[in-house]
N, C-alpha and C positions, 0 to 999 in steps of 0.2 A: 475561425469560420463563423458565418451568420447562422442564426438559428433556422431551422428546416422543420417541415412537417414530417410525420413518421412515414407517409406514403413516399416522400423524396429521398429519406433514409433507406427504405426498403430497395427502392429502385437503385440506388447507387451503390447500396452495400452488395447486391447481387450481381453488378457489373461483370465481375470476374468470370461468372460461369458463361458468359455469352461472348467471351473474346474468341474472335475468330483465329482458329488454329488449324494446321493440317490435321486430317481425321484421325490419324494413327496417335499422333502425339496429344490430340485433345482427349481421346479416350480416357487416359489415366488422369488427366487434368480434371475431368468432370466425375469420373467414377470414384476418386478417394476425396472428393470434396464433401463438406458437411456444413450444415447450418442449424442455428437455434435462436429462439426468441426467449429472453428472459424478461418477465414481468416482475417488477420490484415495488412494492408498495411501502412507503416508508413513513412513520410517525415518529417525531423527534421533540423531546421537551427538556430544556436545560433552564433548571431554576438556580438563579444567582442568589447565595445566601449571605454574602457579606454586607456590612453597614455601607451605605452610600453607593449601592453598585449603580453603574451608569444604565444598567437596563435590568428590569425585574427578571424576566425570563425570556428564552428564545423558543418558541413553539411553532412547528410547521408540520403540514401533512402533504405528501406529493406521490405522484405515480411516475415510475419510471419504465422505458421499454428500452431493451438492450438487445439488438440484432447482431449477431456474430455470423460470420462466413468465412470458411477457409477452404480454399481450393486444393486440388492435388498439385502434382508437378507434370509438366510435358515430359515425355520420354527423351532419352539422349544423354551425352555426358554431362551436360548441364541442364537441369530441369527448371522451368519456368512457372511461377505461379503467382497467385494474389489473394491478400486477405483482405477483409472489409468488416467495418464496425459502423452501425448506425445507432446513435443515442438520442433519446427524446425524455425530457422531463417535463412533467405538467403540475401545475400548481393545483391543489385540493383545497387547501387552507392556509392562510397567512395574513398578517397584518403588518404596518409599519413599525408598530412598537414590539412586535413578536419575531420580526425577520432577523436573520443572521445566523441560520442553524447550518449554513453550507449545504442545504438540500436544493435550493433554488438560486437561480441568478438574480442579482439585485440591481436596480436602476443605480447608476452611479451617482445622480443628482439627488433623488429622492429616497434611496434605501429601501424602496418598495419592491417586493418580489415580483418578478415577471411571471406572466401566465404560463409561458413555456420556453424551453430553450433546448439547443441540441446541437449535434455535431455530426458528420459524416467524415470517416477516415478510411483511406485506403493505403494497402502496403504490397509494394512489389517485392517478391523474394525469388532467389536463385538457389538452387541446390546442386552441389557437385560433391560426389562421394558422400562423406557425413558432415559435411558443412553447409550452412545455410546463412545466407546474407539477405537481410531485410532492410527495406529503405521506405520511409513514409511514416505512418501512424504507428506508435509502438507504446507497449505497457511494459517496461523494463522492471525486473525483479532481481536484482544483484546486490550485494552486499554495500555497494557504494551508490545505489539508486534504486529505489523501490517506490513504484507508483501507488497512489493512496486510492483504495477503493472501499472507504468506510461510509460513504453517503449513498445518495440516490444513484449517481452516474460517476464512474472511474475518472481519475485524472489520466490524460494522454500527453504524449509527447511527439514531436517530429525530429526524424534523425534516421541515422543507419545503425545497424546491429549486426555484426559477425559472430556466429556461435559455431565453433568447430569440435569435432569429438573424433578426430582422425585416430588418435592413439587410445586404446582401450583403457578406460578409468580416468582418463584426462579430459576435461571440459574447458575450453578456452573461449572467453568472450571479450569483445572489443568494439569499439565504435565511438559515435558522437551524437549528442542531443542538441538540437539547435533551439527549439522553443518548447513551451509548455502550455497545455490548456488545463487549468484548474478544474476540480471536481464540480464547481458551482458556476462554470463559465463555458461560454460558447466561442471565445475569442483565444487564439494563440498570441503569446507574449515571451518576451525574454525572460530568462530565469533570475531568481534572487535568492538571497541567503535568509535562513531562518534566524531571526533575532528576537528580543523581547523577553520576557519572564526576568530571570536573574542569570543570563548567560553571560553577560558583560562583553557581548560581540558589538562592535561598531563597523560601519561601512561608510565609505565616503559617499557623500550625498549624491542620489541619483544613479548609482552604479548599478548596472544589471549585466547580464551575461547572455550571449547568444551562443556559447560553445561549452558543452559539459563532455570532455574526453574521458574515456574509460577503458580499461583493459585489465585483465586477470585470469587467473586459472584456478580450478579446483580438480583435486585428484583423490579418487576413490581407491585407497589402499587395499581394501577388502570389504566385505559386506558390513563391517563394525566401524570402520574409521575413514573419514573423508576430511581432508585439509584443503584450505585456500588462501590464496593472496590476491587481492583486487586493488586498482588504483583508480582514483577518481580525481578530476581536476576541473573547477568550475572557473572558468577564464576570468582572470582579474580578481576572484574573490577568495578561493581556498584550494588546497591540495591535501588529499588524504590517502593514506596506505592502510589498509585493512587486513588483518590476519584471522583466520577462522579455524576451528577443529570442532568436529561433531564425532563423538564415540558412542556405540550402543554396546553395552556388556550384558549378555545374556546371564541371568542368574538361576535358571532352572524353569520348571513348569510355570509358563505364564507370568514370569518374572523378568525385570529388565533395568538396568540403570542407563540413563542417557545423559551424557555430558556435552554441553554447548557452551564452547569458550570462544570469546571475541576480544580483539584488540584493536583499536584503531588510533593513528597518529595524523592530526590535522594541523596544518600550518596555513598562514595567509598567502595570498598570492597577489598582493600589490595594493588593493584597495579596501583590506579590512585589516583587523587586528588578531584573526583567528590563531590560537595556540592552546591545543587540546590534546590530552592523551585520555582515552576511555578504554577502561577494561570492564568485561562482564563475564560472568558464568553463571549458568543455569543447570542445575542437577535434577533429574526427573526419574524418580522410582516408580516403575509400573508393576501393578499386581492384579492380573485380571482385568475387570473394567475400571479399575482405580489407578489414578497417577497422583503422585505426591511431588510437588517440585518446590526447589529451594533455591533462589537466585540472589546474586550480590553484583553491584555495579558501582563503579567508582570513576569519578571525573577529576583530572588534576591540569594544571597548566593555568594561563592567563585568562582563559575563557572557558565557555561550556562547549558541547559538541556542536559540530558543523554540519549542515545538510541543506539541500535544495529545498527553498520553502514549499510545502504543500506535501511533500513526499513523506513516506515512513522511515524514520531512521533505523539503522540497523543495530539496535540495542536490545539487550534482553529485558531490560525494565521499560520499554516503550510499551504502553498498554492502552486502554480505551481513550483516556483524555491526555494524560502525562506522559512525559518521556525521561524525568528524572534526570536530566541532563545539563543542569545549570552547573555554574562555576563552582569547583571543588565539592560537588554534592556526592555524598556516598548514600547509597540506598539498598534496601532489602526487599526480597519479594517471597511470600509463601503461597503456594498455589495448590488447588485440589481440582481434580477432572473426574467425572464418572460416565462411563459409557454403557448405558442401559441395555445395550445389545448382550451384554455378559449375563444379564437376567431375563432374557427373553423378549426384550423390548427393542428392536433394532430401529435406528432412526432418532432416537431419544438421547441428548447429551446434557450435561451439566458442568459448569466450570465456575469457581469461585476464586479470588486471590485478593491479598492485601499486600500493599507496598508501603513503605515508609522511608522519606528521605530527610536528611539532616546535614550539617556542615556547609550549607550553602553561603557562599562569600556575596553578600548583599552590598558590600562597600564600607568603606573605612567607619563610617558614621552610624551604620545600622547594625542590629543585632544578627546573629546566627538564624540563617532561613531554614524552615522546617516544613514539610508537606507530607500528606499521606493519601493514598486513594484505596478504594474498595470496589471491585468489580464482581459482577454476577451474570452469567450468560446461561439461558435456558433455550434449548432448540429442538425442534422435532421436524424430521422430513418424512412425509409419508411413503412407504415402500411399495405399495400395491394399491389397487383398486383405481377408481376414478380420479382420485387425488394424488396418484402417484408423482413424485418429484416436487409437490408443494410442501414448501417449507415455512414454518413459524419461528421467529427468534424472538426473544425478549433481551435486551441488554440493560443493566442498571449499573450507574456508577456514583460514588460519592468521593468529592475531593475537598480536603480541607488545607489551607496554607496560611502562614503569616506574611507572604509577599505577592500572592496572586489571588484568583477568584476562588470563592467557596461554591462549590457546585453539587447540585443534586440532579441527575440526569437519567432519563428513561428512553430507550430507543425500541419500537415495536417494528418488525420488518417481516413482510410476507412476501414471499417469492415463489414463482413458478417458472421453470425452464421447460419449454416445449421444442423438442428436436423437430426440425423441419425436413431434413433428409439427412 
C-alpha cells in the first residue's frame, strides 16, 4: 500500500466501529471493541568495526505511530468482526551515508530515507464456537512463521489464518500467507528466502513465492507441559517440519526449571538447495527475581536454517543481531535476567547474554567460521502517575566474526501506549 498520513490511518483503522449492523448484533460488536495508540520513538546506531567496511555506521532516529483496533463479534452462531491497524513512521534524523537501519523506508534509487511511510491494514474475522478465521492483514506468531517487530513498525502479511481450540488443551492453526510488507516498507510483495552469511543456501535466480502454507497443533498436557508439531511450506522454495516441547518444573518456593526443546527439518521445494536439521535446547533456572539460562543449538545438513526473509526464526539462539544458523554451526548461550519487582521496583528489568558459535562451514578453501555476540537490555515501564505505561529501553549488542560484519550497536526505544477505549 502507498504511504498515508496518520489522519487517514486513523479514519480507516476505525472503520469497523461504524459498520452498519442490526441493533442487537451491533451491541456486542461495539461493546467488546478496544483501541489503542502506541507512540514509539526509536534511535538506532550500528557501528561497523571490521576493516574495509562498505559503510562506517548506520544511524537514524524516527518516530512511529501504531494505531490498533479490535472489534467484538456480532451475536449469533457465527460472529462477525473486524480488526484494523494503522502504521506511520516519520523521519527525525538520517542521511544517505548513515541510512540502512531498517527504521525507515529508503528510496530504491538514491538510498536516501524517505520523510515518512505507512500502512493501513484491515482484517475480517469470523468466530464460531471456539474457532476464529481471520482474513486480511495478519501478524502471525507461530513456530514456522513469526512476524518481526524489532524496529519502528512491525512486519505484516496478507493472507488467511484459522485458529481453533475446540478440544480442551489442543490449539490448531492453519492457513496461507500471500504477501509480505517488510518492517521498513509500505509495499506488499512476494516472499523470499533468507540467504547470505555462511548459510550455503542458493535460490534459482528471480524466484519468489506468493504462497506460504502452514498448519499444525500444540497440546497442553497439563500446567507444566506443552508439545507441538507445525508444518510450513514456502511454495517453490522450502518445506519445514517443526517439533517443540516446553516443560516447567517447580522446584519449591519461588524456584523452577524451564526446558524449551526445538527441532526442525527443512528441505527444498524445487527452486533452492535447502537441506537442514536444526536442534535447539534452552534451560532456564528461576530463583525469585533471578533467571539463569543455558542454551545449545546445532545445525547439520547441506545448508543452514531456512525461513522467510525478514521474519524471526524459531531458534533458541536467535538474538538481537545474529541467529547462529549457518551451515554446520554449533553454538552455546549463557543468559541472566533479573526482575527488580522482587526487590520492590516493579517495571524495571535487566537482561544480559553471551553466545558463541563455531564449526561453520565456509567452503572447501576457507577456514572454520567462528562468531560471538553479547547483548544487554535494560528496560523500565512506569507503573503509576502521569507517566503510567511509558516505557524506556536501552539495547546494546557487540558482534565479532571471521566471516561477517563486526558490529557495535545501541538502540534506545521510548514507547507509550494510550488506551483509546
